[in-house]
Backbone bond lengths (Angstrom), bond angles and torsions (degrees), N, CA, C in turn:
res aa  C-N    CA-C-N  psi(-1)  N-CA   C-N-CA  omega(-1)  CA-C   N-CA-C  phi
1 M - - - 1.464 - - 1.533 110.97 -
2 E 1.359 114.66 -46.59 1.461 119.64 179.77 1.525 111.53 -63.75
3 K 1.355 116.02 -38.26 1.468 120.42 178.99 1.535 110.52 -64.62
4 S 1.355 115.90 -39.16 1.461 120.85 178.69 1.528 111.15 -62.91
5 L 1.340 116.49 -41.88 1.468 120.83 178.28 1.522 110.79 -64.84
6 N 1.346 116.71 -40.21 1.463 120.09 178.33 1.522 112.02 -61.58
7 W 1.334 116.36 -42.25 1.460 120.03 177.99 1.530 111.00 -64.11
8 R 1.352 114.23 -40.14 1.457 118.48 179.03 1.530 111.20 -62.80
9 E 1.316 116.04 -45.35 1.460 120.63 178.01 1.523 111.64 -61.93
10 F 1.338 116.03 -40.68 1.460 120.66 179.43 1.531 110.73 -61.57
11 I 1.340 116.32 -46.24 1.469 120.88 -178.69 1.524 110.92 -64.76
12 I 1.351 116.74 -44.84 1.473 120.59 -179.60 1.525 110.64 -63.76
13 T 1.332 116.12 -41.69 1.469 119.78 178.99 1.524 111.36 -61.98
14 R 1.345 116.21 -44.04 1.466 119.44 179.94 1.531 111.39 -66.40
15 L 1.329 117.34 -36.93 1.472 120.71 177.69 1.526 110.75 -63.78
16 I 1.316 116.69 -42.26 1.461 120.37 178.66 1.523 110.49 -65.00
17 Q 1.342 116.79 -42.63 1.466 120.01 177.81 1.520 111.53 -62.44
18 T 1.338 115.56 -41.65 1.466 120.21 178.93 1.521 110.88 -62.59
19 S 1.334 116.54 -40.61 1.462 120.57 178.50 1.523 111.08 -63.01
20 G 1.335 116.19 -41.25 1.458 119.75 178.60 1.516 112.55 -65.66
21 Y 1.341 116.39 -44.46 1.463 119.62 179.66 1.524 112.06 -68.60
22 S 1.340 117.15 -29.67 1.469 120.54 -177.70 1.526 111.56 -62.54
23 A 1.341 117.29 -32.68 1.466 119.92 178.17 1.529 110.34 -61.49
24 I 1.344 115.85 -43.11 1.468 120.25 178.24 1.526 110.37 -64.62
25 V 1.336 116.15 -42.26 1.466 120.76 -178.93 1.527 110.72 -63.44
26 F 1.333 117.24 -43.78 1.460 120.90 -179.11 1.528 111.33 -62.96
27 V 1.343 116.63 -43.84 1.459 120.24 178.42 1.532 110.67 -62.45
28 A 1.343 116.11 -42.58 1.465 120.48 179.25 1.533 111.14 -63.83
29 L 1.330 117.40 -39.80 1.467 120.55 178.80 1.524 111.58 -66.58
30 I 1.327 116.58 -40.07 1.462 120.19 177.97 1.525 110.11 -62.08
31 F 1.340 115.86 -45.70 1.463 119.37 -179.67 1.525 111.24 -65.15
32 F 1.328 117.05 -38.74 1.464 120.77 177.64 1.532 110.96 -61.83
33 F 1.338 116.17 -42.03 1.466 120.27 179.14 1.533 110.64 -64.33
34 L 1.333 116.69 -42.32 1.468 119.82 178.02 1.524 110.84 -63.85
35 L 1.332 116.55 -40.95 1.469 120.15 178.06 1.526 110.92 -62.47
36 R 1.338 116.52 -45.15 1.466 120.63 -177.13 1.523 111.80 -61.33
37 E 1.333 116.50 -38.75 1.456 120.00 -177.31 1.528 113.10 -90.41
38 G 1.339 117.33 -22.37 1.456 120.02 -174.52 1.512 115.20 -97.49
39 I 1.336 117.51 -31.91 1.467 120.98 -177.37 1.535 113.04 -59.59
40 P 1.369 120.42 -35.97 1.468 119.19 177.83 1.519 113.89 -54.55
41 T 1.322 117.91 -20.73 1.468 121.37 178.50 1.522 111.28 -58.24
42 L 1.336 116.95 -37.96 1.463 120.64 -177.88 1.522 112.13 -65.24
43 G 1.339 117.48 -24.18 1.461 120.77 176.63 1.521 113.24 -92.17
44 E 1.332 117.23 -17.72 1.467 121.69 -176.79 1.519 113.53 -100.18
45 V 1.321 116.79 -25.89 1.470 121.21 -177.34 1.524 108.73 -121.14
46 K 1.322 116.36 132.35 1.466 119.85 177.61 1.526 109.94 -64.14
47 L 1.325 115.87 146.25 1.453 120.68 -178.75 1.530 111.28 -61.48
48 S 1.336 116.56 -36.43 1.468 120.14 178.26 1.525 110.81 -63.67
49 N 1.343 116.50 -35.84 1.466 120.97 177.02 1.529 110.28 -70.00
50 L 1.330 116.24 -42.87 1.466 121.39 -177.03 1.522 111.41 -66.14
51 L 1.333 116.96 -32.42 1.463 121.29 -178.75 1.524 112.38 -99.76
52 S 1.318 116.46 17.56 1.463 120.21 178.23 1.529 110.54 -83.08
53 A 1.330 115.67 177.97 1.470 121.05 -176.06 1.522 112.09 -103.30
54 R 1.330 117.22 19.29 1.465 119.05 -178.99 1.522 110.38 -128.03
55 W 1.339 116.03 125.22 1.461 122.89 175.08 1.521 108.40 -113.50
56 Y 1.331 115.60 104.06 1.472 120.98 178.05 1.526 107.69 -151.28
57 P 1.343 117.40 78.15 1.471 121.88 -170.97 1.532 114.32 -57.99
58 I 1.326 117.82 -26.86 1.472 119.84 -178.97 1.521 110.53 -60.40
59 E 1.331 117.87 -34.28 1.459 122.13 179.19 1.535 111.60 -105.75
60 N 1.333 115.77 21.53 1.473 122.63 176.92 1.523 113.65 62.88
61 Y 1.324 116.28 36.93 1.462 121.55 169.35 1.535 107.57 -104.54
62 F 1.329 115.68 115.33 1.457 119.92 -174.07 1.539 111.80 -121.67
63 G 1.306 116.37 40.35 1.466 120.05 179.22 1.526 111.41 -70.86
64 I 1.332 116.48 120.22 1.476 120.12 -176.32 1.530 112.72 -97.28
65 L 1.336 118.21 -4.69 1.464 119.81 179.92 1.528 112.94 -59.72
66 P 1.351 119.92 -42.63 1.472 118.70 177.03 1.525 112.85 -59.86
67 L 1.323 117.03 -34.07 1.463 120.57 -179.16 1.524 110.77 -72.73
68 I 1.344 116.73 -39.84 1.467 120.45 178.30 1.525 110.70 -66.06
69 T 1.342 116.61 -47.59 1.469 119.53 -179.58 1.527 111.06 -64.95
70 G 1.330 117.13 -36.35 1.459 120.19 177.17 1.520 111.78 -62.19
71 S 1.338 116.02 -44.30 1.467 120.14 178.23 1.525 111.35 -63.63
72 L 1.341 116.61 -42.09 1.462 119.97 -178.59 1.522 112.17 -66.78
73 V 1.340 116.65 -41.71 1.464 120.49 -179.84 1.528 110.91 -62.35
74 V 1.330 116.02 -46.56 1.467 120.04 -179.29 1.529 110.94 -65.89
75 T 1.331 117.02 -41.79 1.465 120.41 -178.71 1.520 111.96 -68.04
76 I 1.336 117.39 -43.71 1.469 120.58 178.37 1.523 110.29 -62.12
77 G 1.331 116.38 -44.23 1.464 119.96 177.48 1.517 111.90 -60.89
78 A 1.331 116.40 -41.43 1.473 120.40 179.33 1.517 111.33 -63.07
79 M 1.344 117.53 -40.86 1.460 119.80 -178.32 1.525 111.71 -73.81
80 L 1.334 117.84 -30.90 1.468 119.77 174.43 1.522 111.11 -63.32
81 I 1.323 116.17 -28.94 1.467 120.97 177.48 1.521 110.75 -85.96
82 A 1.331 116.82 -44.92 1.471 120.92 -171.72 1.525 112.69 -75.82
83 F 1.340 118.13 -33.11 1.461 120.02 -175.09 1.534 112.43 -61.83
84 P 1.344 119.49 -56.20 1.476 117.78 -179.70 1.523 112.99 -65.95
85 L 1.349 117.03 -38.72 1.464 119.68 179.03 1.522 111.80 -65.10
86 G 1.339 116.03 -44.52 1.458 120.86 -177.58 1.521 112.41 -66.32
87 I 1.344 116.36 -49.29 1.466 119.76 -178.95 1.527 110.28 -67.13
88 G 1.332 116.95 -40.99 1.463 120.17 178.80 1.521 112.36 -61.60
89 T 1.340 115.67 -42.75 1.465 119.52 178.55 1.518 111.14 -66.13
90 A 1.334 117.17 -41.30 1.466 120.81 178.52 1.523 111.16 -61.80
91 V 1.343 117.00 -42.13 1.467 120.96 178.42 1.523 110.45 -63.97
92 Y 1.332 116.62 -42.46 1.464 120.17 -179.81 1.532 110.91 -62.46
93 I 1.341 115.96 -47.15 1.469 119.35 -178.38 1.526 111.15 -64.80
94 S 1.333 116.45 -41.10 1.465 120.10 -174.00 1.526 113.51 -80.35
95 E 1.347 116.82 -38.23 1.460 120.20 -168.58 1.524 115.38 -111.11
96 I 1.321 118.21 -25.32 1.469 119.84 -168.95 1.522 113.13 -116.60
97 A 1.334 116.90 -43.69 1.465 120.44 -172.84 1.524 111.33 -62.68
98 P 1.348 117.00 140.45 1.469 118.96 172.73 1.525 110.58 -66.11
99 R 1.304 116.56 163.22 1.465 121.46 -173.26 1.530 112.33 -57.48
100 W 1.352 117.36 -42.15 1.466 119.76 -177.46 1.524 110.89 -65.77
101 M 1.347 116.80 -36.91 1.461 120.26 178.23 1.528 110.65 -69.56
102 R 1.330 116.48 -38.57 1.459 120.41 178.91 1.520 111.54 -62.16
103 E 1.336 116.37 -40.03 1.466 120.67 -179.91 1.523 112.43 -67.98
104 I 1.338 117.24 -18.74 1.464 121.31 175.97 1.531 110.44 -89.13
105 L 1.346 115.09 -46.16 1.465 119.67 -173.57 1.523 112.95 -68.70
106 K 1.336 117.23 -41.60 1.473 119.90 -176.18 1.533 111.97 -59.45
107 P 1.342 119.86 -48.63 1.474 118.91 177.49 1.529 112.90 -65.20
108 L 1.355 117.17 -33.71 1.466 119.54 178.95 1.523 111.33 -65.17
109 V 1.330 116.78 -41.47 1.466 120.72 177.72 1.520 110.84 -62.83
110 E 1.329 116.80 -43.30 1.465 120.47 178.95 1.525 111.15 -66.82
111 L 1.335 116.53 -32.68 1.468 120.33 175.95 1.523 110.96 -65.90
112 L 1.330 116.36 -40.75 1.467 120.02 177.08 1.533 111.07 -61.85
113 G 1.324 115.93 -37.83 1.461 120.16 178.83 1.514 113.19 -65.24
114 G 1.327 116.95 -22.23 1.462 120.64 -178.93 1.511 114.40 -92.25
115 L 1.347 117.47 -1.49 1.464 119.39 179.72 1.533 110.30 -68.33
116 P 1.328 118.46 134.01 1.474 120.07 178.20 1.527 111.15 -63.51
117 S 1.319 115.98 139.60 1.461 120.04 -177.88 1.529 112.25 -63.28
118 V 1.330 117.39 -29.67 1.455 119.75 179.58 1.530 110.63 -66.55
119 V 1.342 117.15 -31.92 1.468 120.89 176.93 1.523 109.78 -67.05
120 L 1.336 117.13 -43.71 1.459 120.64 177.79 1.526 111.08 -64.34
121 G 1.334 116.40 -38.13 1.458 119.80 176.31 1.520 111.91 -63.93
122 F 1.331 116.29 -39.34 1.464 121.22 178.10 1.532 110.43 -63.89
123 L 1.342 116.44 -43.93 1.464 120.70 176.66 1.533 110.70 -63.80
124 G 1.329 115.67 -35.53 1.457 119.60 178.38 1.513 112.58 -64.07
125 I 1.323 116.43 -41.29 1.469 120.54 178.80 1.526 111.19 -66.71
126 L 1.336 116.35 -42.50 1.468 121.03 -174.52 1.525 113.47 -79.48
127 L 1.348 117.46 -36.73 1.464 119.94 -171.41 1.531 113.46 -115.26
128 V 1.320 117.37 -55.21 1.460 120.73 -172.35 1.522 112.06 -68.85
129 S 1.319 116.79 -46.96 1.461 120.58 -176.85 1.535 112.88 -62.43
130 P 1.331 120.29 -49.21 1.473 119.51 176.94 1.528 112.80 -61.12
131 F 1.348 116.63 -38.86 1.470 119.86 179.90 1.525 111.10 -63.01
132 L 1.343 117.20 -46.51 1.469 120.57 -179.30 1.524 111.64 -66.14
133 R 1.326 116.63 -35.10 1.474 119.70 179.23 1.523 110.86 -61.89
134 V 1.335 117.03 -42.26 1.464 121.27 179.79 1.528 111.18 -77.22
135 F 1.336 116.51 -44.89 1.472 121.10 -174.42 1.527 111.76 -66.54
136 L 1.335 117.35 -40.23 1.463 121.54 -178.25 1.523 112.93 -97.72
137 D 1.341 115.99 0.41 1.472 122.09 179.78 1.535 111.33 54.76
138 L 1.329 115.00 55.87 1.455 122.12 -178.98 1.522 110.51 -103.48
139 P 1.334 117.45 154.33 1.481 119.37 175.79 1.528 112.42 -62.20
140 T 1.321 116.42 -33.49 1.462 121.61 178.51 1.526 109.16 -146.80
141 G 1.320 115.46 148.89 1.458 119.85 177.70 1.516 113.14 -87.98
142 L 1.333 116.88 -6.33 1.471 121.29 179.55 1.525 109.07 -85.87
143 T 1.315 115.87 85.88 1.465 122.19 -173.07 1.529 110.84 -132.08
144 A 1.326 114.66 173.53 1.471 120.25 175.92 1.523 110.95 -63.21
145 F 1.337 116.97 -34.37 1.461 120.35 179.74 1.527 111.15 -64.51
146 T 1.328 116.69 -40.35 1.466 120.26 176.49 1.520 110.31 -61.77
147 G 1.327 116.15 -45.03 1.458 120.21 177.59 1.518 111.83 -61.90
148 S 1.347 117.12 -39.11 1.464 120.69 179.10 1.520 111.17 -64.21
149 L 1.325 116.90 -41.90 1.470 120.52 178.75 1.527 111.31 -59.22
150 L 1.328 115.66 -47.52 1.467 119.58 -177.20 1.536 111.22 -71.76
151 L 1.324 116.77 -39.28 1.472 119.01 177.12 1.517 111.15 -65.88
152 G 1.340 116.25 -35.97 1.457 119.47 175.08 1.515 111.07 -61.17
153 G 1.351 115.95 -41.39 1.467 119.90 176.50 1.517 112.43 -64.05
154 I 1.335 116.68 -33.52 1.465 120.60 178.29 1.532 110.98 -71.23
155 A 1.342 116.56 -38.04 1.468 120.72 -176.37 1.525 112.58 -77.88
156 V 1.329 118.26 -26.58 1.466 121.71 -176.24 1.537 113.01 -55.88
157 P 1.351 120.44 -49.21 1.470 118.80 -179.45 1.523 113.89 -58.89
158 T 1.332 116.96 -37.49 1.468 120.11 178.28 1.523 110.60 -64.22
159 I 1.344 116.77 -46.14 1.459 121.13 -179.43 1.523 110.44 -64.11
160 V 1.336 116.49 -44.21 1.469 120.61 -178.38 1.524 110.78 -61.78
161 S 1.327 116.48 -47.50 1.461 120.69 -175.49 1.525 111.72 -61.68
162 V 1.332 117.23 -48.69 1.472 120.95 -176.98 1.529 111.32 -72.28
163 A 1.341 116.81 -43.11 1.466 120.19 -178.86 1.523 111.39 -66.13
164 E 1.328 117.27 -37.64 1.468 120.60 179.29 1.532 111.02 -65.17
165 D 1.325 116.59 -39.94 1.475 120.17 175.99 1.525 110.93 -63.28
166 A 1.353 116.51 -39.02 1.466 120.32 179.18 1.526 110.91 -65.89
167 L 1.324 117.48 -40.72 1.464 121.12 178.67 1.523 111.19 -67.08
168 D 1.324 116.50 -37.72 1.469 120.50 177.77 1.525 112.03 -64.18
169 A 1.339 115.79 -29.44 1.469 120.07 -177.28 1.519 113.13 -76.35
170 V 1.348 117.60 -12.05 1.468 120.55 178.19 1.533 108.69 -69.27
171 P 1.322 118.25 125.84 1.479 120.27 -177.74 1.530 112.33 -57.46
172 R 1.318 116.44 141.98 1.463 120.67 179.80 1.527 111.64 -63.53
173 S 1.327 116.71 -25.29 1.469 120.05 179.93 1.531 111.59 -60.89
174 Y 1.354 118.01 -29.37 1.467 121.16 177.12 1.522 109.96 -62.16
175 R 1.337 115.38 -46.41 1.465 120.38 -179.28 1.530 110.84 -66.16
176 E 1.325 115.41 -45.13 1.464 119.65 -178.25 1.524 111.01 -63.72
177 G 1.334 117.22 -37.08 1.462 120.89 176.71 1.520 111.56 -63.00
178 A 1.349 116.48 -41.82 1.465 120.60 178.88 1.531 110.92 -65.82
179 W 1.334 116.32 -41.92 1.469 119.85 178.82 1.527 110.73 -64.51
180 A 1.334 116.47 -38.15 1.462 120.25 179.33 1.525 111.99 -63.80
181 L 1.337 116.22 -28.83 1.467 120.58 178.27 1.520 112.70 -84.69
182 G 1.343 116.27 -0.16 1.459 120.29 176.01 1.517 114.96 97.90
183 A 1.317 118.76 8.63 1.468 121.38 179.53 1.525 110.31 -72.42
184 T 1.318 116.11 144.68 1.458 120.73 175.46 1.524 109.33 -78.63
185 R 1.335 116.11 175.30 1.471 119.37 179.80 1.517 110.69 -61.67
186 W 1.347 117.56 -44.31 1.466 120.29 -177.65 1.516 111.53 -68.43
187 Q 1.327 116.65 -38.83 1.467 119.03 176.94 1.523 110.74 -63.37
188 T 1.326 116.75 -38.31 1.467 120.43 177.64 1.516 111.61 -64.51
189 I 1.341 116.44 -41.16 1.466 120.66 -178.89 1.526 110.60 -65.19
190 W 1.337 116.86 -50.94 1.464 120.31 -171.35 1.521 113.35 -80.51
191 R 1.343 117.45 -27.15 1.465 119.13 -174.89 1.527 114.24 -107.51
192 V 1.331 116.27 -12.36 1.466 119.12 -178.80 1.525 111.73 -122.37
193 T 1.345 116.39 -59.68 1.464 119.98 -172.62 1.521 112.15 -66.95
194 L 1.330 116.58 -50.58 1.474 119.15 -179.12 1.526 112.45 -62.94
195 P 1.340 120.19 -47.37 1.471 118.48 176.26 1.525 113.36 -59.40
196 A 1.343 117.01 -36.03 1.466 119.69 179.35 1.528 111.66 -67.16
197 A 1.346 116.29 -29.84 1.472 121.30 -179.37 1.527 111.21 -99.01
198 K 1.339 116.98 20.50 1.460 121.55 -172.53 1.526 113.08 -56.24
199 S 1.325 116.92 -46.05 1.466 119.84 -176.86 1.524 111.05 -64.41
200 G 1.342 117.55 -40.99 1.461 120.42 178.68 1.510 112.26 -67.94
201 V 1.340 116.70 -38.50 1.465 120.89 178.56 1.524 110.01 -65.92
202 L 1.329 116.62 -41.39 1.466 120.55 177.94 1.523 110.98 -63.77
203 T 1.322 116.61 -39.24 1.463 120.48 175.87 1.526 110.68 -61.56
204 A 1.329 116.39 -39.93 1.464 120.82 177.87 1.527 111.11 -61.32
205 V 1.313 115.90 -44.37 1.471 120.12 179.46 1.525 110.43 -65.21
206 M 1.335 116.28 -41.01 1.466 121.16 178.95 1.524 111.02 -60.43
207 L 1.335 115.94 -44.27 1.464 120.15 178.08 1.522 110.88 -65.44
208 G 1.332 116.29 -35.88 1.466 119.72 176.67 1.515 112.12 -64.72
209 V 1.342 116.44 -41.09 1.475 120.71 176.74 1.524 110.20 -62.40
210 G 1.339 116.04 -44.77 1.464 119.84 178.33 1.518 112.10 -61.54
211 R 1.332 115.67 -39.25 1.479 120.15 178.53 1.517 110.59 -64.58
212 A 1.343 116.19 -39.36 1.465 120.20 -177.23 1.523 112.05 -73.86
213 I 1.341 116.54 -46.60 1.468 119.20 -174.70 1.526 112.39 -70.56
214 G 1.340 116.72 -23.35 1.461 119.60 -179.59 1.518 114.10 -95.55
215 E 1.328 117.79 0.58 1.464 120.72 -178.34 1.530 110.75 -71.40
216 T 1.324 115.88 142.61 1.461 119.92 -173.91 1.525 113.00 -120.08
217 M 1.330 116.57 -62.92 1.464 120.49 -169.23 1.521 112.71 -61.64
218 T 1.326 117.18 -43.99 1.466 119.96 -177.33 1.519 111.11 -61.39
219 V 1.346 116.60 -50.25 1.465 118.98 -177.96 1.524 111.80 -67.27
220 M 1.315 116.81 -31.33 1.457 119.72 179.18 1.531 110.59 -67.09
221 M 1.331 116.77 -30.25 1.460 121.13 -175.69 1.531 113.20 -86.38
222 V 1.350 118.29 -28.18 1.473 118.44 -169.81 1.529 115.30 -120.61
223 T 1.328 119.72 -2.64 1.471 119.38 -176.52 1.530 113.53 -97.15
224 G 1.321 118.33 -1.07 1.460 120.49 175.98 1.505 114.96 89.58
225 N 1.344 118.45 -20.94 1.467 123.21 175.27 1.526 113.67 55.16
226 A 1.327 116.47 42.93 1.462 121.07 175.79 1.528 108.53 -104.24
227 P 1.336 118.41 114.37 1.472 120.60 -177.29 1.523 112.13 -77.45
228 V 1.334 115.65 75.23 1.472 121.11 179.39 1.523 108.51 -116.80
229 L 1.319 115.76 153.52 1.461 121.40 -178.35 1.529 109.62 -69.96
230 A 1.311 116.96 120.59 1.468 122.07 -176.45 1.522 109.43 -104.95
231 I 1.345 116.69 81.98 1.463 120.67 -177.53 1.529 111.88 -121.81
232 K 1.321 117.45 -1.88 1.467 121.40 179.22 1.520 109.89 -105.37
233 L 1.337 115.85 160.79 1.460 120.78 178.54 1.523 110.69 -62.06
234 G 1.331 116.48 -34.88 1.463 120.93 179.80 1.515 113.60 -69.67
235 S 1.337 116.99 -10.38 1.462 120.12 -179.77 1.526 111.76 -64.83
236 W 1.350 117.14 -23.20 1.457 120.45 178.03 1.527 112.00 -64.64
237 F 1.326 115.55 -24.46 1.460 119.86 -177.86 1.528 111.64 -109.70
238 S 1.328 115.07 25.03 1.465 122.18 177.09 1.526 109.06 -127.62
239 P 1.329 117.17 158.77 1.474 119.60 175.93 1.524 110.97 -64.67
240 V 1.331 116.28 141.06 1.465 122.40 176.38 1.527 108.14 -136.55
241 R 1.322 114.70 174.49 1.463 119.50 176.16 1.518 108.65 -134.96
242 T 1.311 116.72 134.97 1.468 121.41 -178.57 1.528 110.96 -99.54
243 M 1.311 115.37 165.59 1.464 120.50 179.15 1.525 111.07 -64.74
244 T 1.318 116.56 -43.72 1.467 119.68 -178.21 1.517 111.58 -63.97
245 A 1.342 116.48 -41.39 1.464 120.25 179.62 1.524 111.14 -64.96
246 T 1.332 116.48 -37.06 1.472 120.40 179.10 1.526 110.92 -64.28
247 I 1.318 116.95 -45.30 1.470 120.71 179.50 1.525 110.07 -62.86
248 A 1.324 116.86 -45.48 1.470 120.69 -177.55 1.524 111.83 -66.18
249 A 1.333 117.06 -38.54 1.460 120.87 -175.44 1.530 112.99 -76.00
250 E 1.352 116.80 -31.95 1.458 119.46 -169.67 1.526 114.96 -109.57
251 M 1.325 118.06 -18.21 1.463 119.59 -175.05 1.532 111.78 -64.49
252 G 1.316 117.78 -33.73 1.466 120.49 -177.59 1.511 113.96 -72.07
253 E 1.337 117.58 -16.92 1.458 121.12 -175.56 1.526 113.46 -109.85
254 V 1.327 117.18 -7.22 1.455 120.16 -174.00 1.528 110.46 -84.66
255 A 1.335 115.74 148.72 1.463 121.07 178.41 1.525 110.06 -74.58
256 N 1.321 116.27 133.82 1.461 121.88 -178.74 1.527 110.72 -63.19
257 G 1.343 116.76 126.99 1.461 121.51 178.33 1.512 114.56 86.73
258 S 1.338 118.48 -0.44 1.459 121.14 179.73 1.529 110.95 -78.43
259 V 1.329 115.51 171.59 1.470 120.35 177.98 1.529 110.21 -62.13
260 H 1.306 115.77 -42.42 1.464 121.77 178.33 1.531 110.24 -59.60
261 Y 1.312 116.59 -42.90 1.469 123.35 179.27 1.530 110.77 -59.92
262 H 1.329 116.74 -48.84 1.462 120.78 -179.65 1.530 111.27 -66.61
263 T 1.336 117.27 -34.60 1.466 120.42 179.29 1.521 111.61 -66.57
264 L 1.327 116.91 -37.46 1.469 120.07 176.73 1.523 110.96 -63.55
265 F 1.326 116.62 -38.39 1.465 119.39 175.84 1.524 110.77 -69.47
266 F 1.318 117.22 -32.94 1.467 120.30 175.79 1.527 110.40 -63.96
267 I 1.332 116.81 -39.21 1.469 121.21 175.79 1.527 110.04 -62.02
268 G 1.339 115.74 -42.73 1.457 119.86 176.62 1.517 111.69 -60.78
269 M 1.334 116.97 -37.38 1.461 121.75 178.35 1.530 110.75 -65.53
270 V 1.335 116.37 -42.51 1.471 120.86 177.50 1.523 110.40 -62.71
271 L 1.333 116.05 -42.68 1.466 120.72 178.46 1.526 111.01 -62.25
272 F 1.312 116.28 -40.95 1.467 121.46 177.91 1.529 110.43 -61.61
273 L 1.326 116.93 -43.86 1.464 120.89 -178.60 1.528 111.64 -67.67
274 I 1.335 116.87 -36.28 1.465 120.23 177.11 1.536 109.96 -64.16
275 S 1.332 116.19 -46.23 1.470 120.41 178.28 1.527 110.95 -61.87
276 L 1.339 116.21 -40.77 1.468 120.58 178.32 1.522 110.88 -63.71
277 G 1.329 116.38 -41.01 1.461 120.68 178.66 1.524 112.16 -62.96
278 V 1.338 116.95 -41.93 1.470 121.30 177.61 1.516 110.23 -61.34
279 N 1.336 116.82 -44.87 1.464 121.05 -179.69 1.523 111.98 -64.74
280 I 1.342 116.89 -42.71 1.466 120.25 179.95 1.528 110.55 -65.09
281 A 1.335 116.82 -41.96 1.463 120.39 179.72 1.528 110.90 -62.36
282 A 1.330 116.35 -45.52 1.464 119.88 -179.96 1.531 111.14 -65.69
283 S 1.326 116.28 -41.18 1.468 119.81 179.51 1.530 111.49 -63.53
284 S 1.330 117.00 -37.99 1.470 120.04 179.16 1.518 110.91 -66.66
285 V 1.340 117.13 -37.55 1.468 120.54 177.74 1.522 110.05 -64.48
286 V 1.349 116.19 -45.06 1.468 120.52 178.48 1.525 110.78 -61.34
287 F 1.340 116.17 -42.45 1.476 120.58 -179.52 1.526 110.78 -62.96
288 R 1.340 116.95 -43.28 1.461 120.29 179.32 1.527 111.26 -65.02
289 A 1.356 115.78 -38.59 1.467 119.82 178.93 1.531 110.84 -64.00
290 K 1.339 116.70 -40.84 1.465 119.97 178.41 1.519 111.25 -65.60
291 K 1.343 116.54 -41.82 1.467 120.58 179.08 1.528 110.75 -62.44
292 R 1.349 115.68 -41.30 1.465 120.06 179.30 1.526 110.69 -63.85
293 A 1.333 115.75 -42.38 1.467 120.57 178.85 1.525 111.35 -63.23
294 E 1.335 116.22 -40.30 1.467 120.05 178.74 1.522 111.55 -64.58
295 R 1.352 116.73 -38.94 1.471 119.99 178.68 1.520 111.25 -65.38
296 I 1.362 115.47 -39.55 1.472 119.63 -179.27 1.524 109.79 -65.93
297 L 1.338 116.65 -42.37 1.465 121.13 -178.10 1.522 111.92 -69.14
298 S 1.338 115.66 -31.90 1.469 118.50 -179.88 1.532 112.23 -81.38
């Protein structure tokens, strides 16, 4: 009987290890595939062309800077909207809302997270874009700001869900200790609970950034898809084009093995590296925060 249990434990342990390692293998295979298809671009397109401000593949202009700046503008705008809304909602659900309200809000937030992005893009075209065009007196409502609003709405449920779980994991003794010292509810939230849940909150924001920067259908439908360099403040209220929208819009029509084909994979490679950089930066911050906490406790 004991031998049978040992074999069972051995098999389950190896399966769990295999599952963990498979995530690394899958990511490595994806990156290898992007490298294999994207690296030929560096031999087919001049670097000056690749780093130019014009994207017009029909005439062999493959400047990816407008696509990178478009993605960054939309993502930064989305996080400026999603960060305060997401963290504020998570704090309200975890620390302030009565139990009956929490049981209503939590499923609603998760329901919002499950809405298809194409539905949000459709609502953006029909409702948000016309409203912003009239309200802000713009030539068109299909702008980076519209995309940021909708991407912020997409990222909020992810941030709320993860951040709320992190706040819930903070021991109640932390709160009770703060109250015993005379701290108010708000002082306890901002100076005790949130700092204690810092790593989880940062993870929530990181996941929100990943959700926003990798979104395709919504931004393709509401940002106007104009490959222009977005480096001015006014670019938020002008049409832009993102890397994801470019890949989605053009990959189905491009000839396999052509320069255009390899350039689209190169864009995917750049997008992958940007996402990897965001994850590494956030992970390093979390690691440093944990090390600092361990030093303080020791």
